[in-house]
N, C-alpha and C positions, 0 to 999 in steps of 0.2 A: 417612507419619509415625510410625505404629504400627510400622511393619514396622522403621524406623531404631534405634526406642527397643529393640525387641525384640533387636538385632543387637547393640548397644550394651551391652544388658545382659548377652548373652550372652561378648560380650569380655571384660566385666569381670569375669564367672562363670570365665570361663578363664583369664584373668591370678590370680585370686585361688588358684584351684585348685592350679595349678603353680608360683604365685611369680616367672613368666618373662614380660616383655612378648609380646605380642601378634604384635608384628612377628616375635620370633623364633620363633614357633611356627609363624606361617604360612611364614615362611623354610625350617623344619624339614619342613614337610607335603611341602613342594615339591621338596625335595631328596630326601624318598623317594619320591615320584612318580617323577621323574627317574633316580634309581638304579634302582627296579624296569625302567622303560620301557629304558635301557641294559641291563639282565642280559636281558630280552624279545629285545632285536635280539642278543648276543652266543651266545646258545643256540640251536640251532635248536627248530623245535616240535614236533618229534618227543620231545625232552626233557622239554617242558611238558605233553604228553599223557601221556605214561607218569608223570610225576610226580603230574599231578590222578588217573588211578587208582589211582596206590600208594598215595595219601593217602586215597580214597575207601575202598581194602583196609585200611587202616590203621583208621580211624575205625569199619567194618563190626566188626574184630576187638575193638576196645573195648567195643562197643556189646555185642556176644556174650558178653564179659567183667561188664559190668553188668548183663545180662539173669539172668547164671546166678548172679551175687551175689545179686540180688532175687529171684530165684525161692525159693534156698536159705534167705534170711532167711524168706519167707513159710511154709516148710514147717517151721521151727523155730518161728515162733509158732504155727501151729496143732497141732503138735505138742501132746501132753499136757505139763503142768507136771511130774509127777512124773518123766518119761522124761527131761525136761531137766536135772532138778538134779543136782549132784553132790555126792558123800556131804561133810559138813561134817570138818574134822580137828578131832579133838580132845586134848587134851593130857593126855597118860598121866604118872602120878607115878612114879618108879621110886626103890625104896626101898635 
């Protein structure tokens, strides 16, 4: 009984969130799953293995960029405030 109430509450929340009937959402999810399976059978397994490896390498590259940016941010935070400041602009009156 409690599980039924929880599932109904989840369905109502889902409908409120997207503004779409639950039946439509379920149909869309099932269609997406079937489309993935169709692509999986259409392309050879070697393609999917290469795709996974390429995706992993791309994520590692992004991680490297984020790590470098984070390290630079820490280096700048540890630097003395005097060395980080830029000289202020001053207005000079011309006669």
